[in-house]
N, C-alpha and C positions, 0 to 999 in steps of 0.2 A: 460675134465678131465683128470688129470692123476692117472691113478692108477696101479704100478709094486710090485711085489714079491722081493723084496732087495737077490739075490742072487740066483733069477731064471729068472726071465723077466726084460727087459733094462726099464728103464724112458722116453727114449729117447727125454732127454735133451742135451744138449752143456755139460751142469757141472751138478756133483752131486747133487739135492736140499733135503739129508737127515741132515746133518748140520745147513740146513740155515732153518727147519723145527723150531731147536730148538735152540729159542732166546728170547732174549740177553743170553749170560751165561756170567756171573763172572769167570772174570780168577784169578789162582792162581798163581800166582806172586813168586813161592817155590826157595827161598837161601837156599840151602845148603852147607856143608863141608865136606869133602871126607876124609877119615882112611889116607890119606898123608899129610892134612891143605890146601889142595889147594881150593877155594870158589868157590861156582856155586851156577850161575842163571837163572831161565826159567820159562815162561811163559806158564799155562798149562786152555787153556779153556772147558774143563772137569773139573770143581771144583765147592766145593759146601759145605755148613755145613752140618750137619747131625743132633746134638741134641745138647743139650744144660746144662745140672745139670748133667754132668761135660759137657763143649762141645769139639764138636769132630768135626774138616772138612775132607776134602777126597781131593784127587786130582789123576783125571786117564791118565798112560803117556803109550802112544804105541809107538813100538820100530822103531828105525829107519830104513830106507829103504837098511841096511844090516843084517838084522834081530837084533839089539843086543838093551839093553836094553836102558834108559832114562839114562846118569849120577847124576841124580836126584833120583832116584831108587835106587839104589849103594850106593850113600850116605846116604841116608833116612837110609836102611837096616844096613847101617854098625857100621853108627855114634848112630844108633837112638834119630837123632832128628832133626828136621827142622823150619822154620821160611817160614811166611807168609806175604807177603807187599800187602798193597792195591797200582794198578794199576792202575792211575787216567788219563786224560789231559795233566796237565804239562808234565807227563814223559813216552805218550807217544813213543818218540820217543827211548825214553831207551828201554822200554817194547818189543818194534820192535828189536831192535839192540840184545835182549841177546834172543831173539828166533832163534835166528842162531843157525845152527850146528854143531859147532869146535870140535876138539881134547879135551880130558877130560881133558888135563895139563892149557887151556888157563882159562883165570878168569874176565869172563865176568861181575862181577862191572867196573873191569880199561876197558874193549871194551865196556862198554853200556855211560863210564866219570859219574859213580853213587860215593859219594862221603859212605862210609861202617858208620853202626855204627854198632857196641859192642851187643849181646841177653844179659839180664840179667841174667835171668833166666837157660839157657843152660850153662850149661860149659862143658867143660873139654873134646873138642873144645870148643870152639864160637861159635856160629852162625852169621855170619857178614848178615846183614837186610839193607835195602838200607834205609838210613838217613831220604832223602825227600817226603818217604810218609806219609802219616799220620797215617795209622793206620795197626798195623805190629801185630800176632799172634807167640808167640812161643810155640814149638811144641813138642811135645816125642810122636817118633814112635807107634802104635798099631797093625798094621797088614795089611797085602798084600794081595789082591784076587788079580789072574793072571784068566782075563778071554781069552778062547783060540779061536782064530779067523785066519782066512786069513791068509798067512804070504805074505810079511814078515813085515809091519805096523802093519796091522792090532790086532795083540795083544797086548792086553790093561792090564799093572799092576795099579791095583786102590791101592793107597794110604791114609790107611788110619789114623790122629794122632788128640792129644788132646792135647788140647790146653791148656798150663799152664801159659801165661803171653799176656797179651793184653795191647797194646803200642797206647794208642788214643792221638794227638794232642791236647793240650787247644782251640786254632787257629781255630780247625773244629765243635766245641760246640758250640751252639746257646740254650739257657736257657736248661742247660744238657742235648740235644738230640743233637746226635749223627748228622750231618746239609750236608747233598750230595750234597745242592748248596754251599758248600764249598769245598768238598774233589773230587770234580770234576771223577767218577768212571769211568774207559772203559769201554764197553762187547765185550765182544765177537760175532758178527752177522753171516752168509753167507761167503762163500767164502774166500773173502782178507778183509772185510767189520768190522767195529766196531762201536761203539757207544758210545756217553757219555750221561750221566745221570743227568740234571741240576734239573731238576723239580719232584715234587713227589707229590701226592692227598691222601688225607687219604678214608681208607670204613672199616667201623666197622661192624661186623656180627649181623646181623640183629635179636630178636628175640623174642614173642609176651611177654615171661615169666620175662625180662630183663638179661642181662651179667653176669655171675656173677661174680666176682673178680679172680678166680680159675682159670677162662677161659681162660680172660685178660692178665692176668703172663703167660698160655701158648702160647698165642698168641706171645707172648712181648720174650718171651724163657726169662725168668726172672725166678735166680734160687733160688733166695730170696722164691721169690712166690710159689716155686714149692718141698720147704723145709720146709714150714712154713705147706702147706697143707699135708706134707705127715707127720708132725706132729700133726697135727688133727686127722690124722687116725690114729693115732698111739694108741692115746688117748683114738678116739670112741672105737678100736676094744679092749683097754682092759677093759675101761667102760662096752662094751656089756657081758666080757670076766666072767665079774667082780658078773654083773646081772647073768649069767646064770648060775653062780656056784651058788650063794645065793639063788636061786631054790632051788638045788638039795638037 
């Protein structure tokens, strides 16, 4: 058995296992535009959604070997906007090409041979999107959390954004459901390893009393269900207050 204390004792393995333990990790393929108008695209494997009504996402960007912040972080903070593009198996080589660290003035879309699509909601300036990616989120900047760590690369900037527009291609839907078997998303594993999602299985939380529609709405991430629940709770609160006041 391997047991080690990060930063205190050595794991004794030829490669650090930490990231390989947290898998698979969805890829935040983030596109931005600089304050001067340069387009930027880069993948971040420390990415996830945070909540659903309204939806928020986050990505974590470590510093470069020269201890400077990533261009993506600077661009988001300067313009207040970014786009998440779904990284897919057919686009895997472009994802990899956009991961290379290049000077700030380089357009990674052109370098990776990608076609651009203009953002719809994010204007002044528009943020470029990956045209061939089947799912895109247009996001407005919320905040940055800076995690202190050992220099030069470990310090991370966690960028949080609110999703203001969702793009889903018609051909990746099956009976009104986003079909993973059609999108073929790739995810980061450990070391230089990736995986592709080609299949899924369903599991519904067991309950001896039966699942409520409210719980299912939360698990689905249904903003409509959440708002209907909030309205019911509001009406119930008003009714209870009215009953208490009538007894006074």
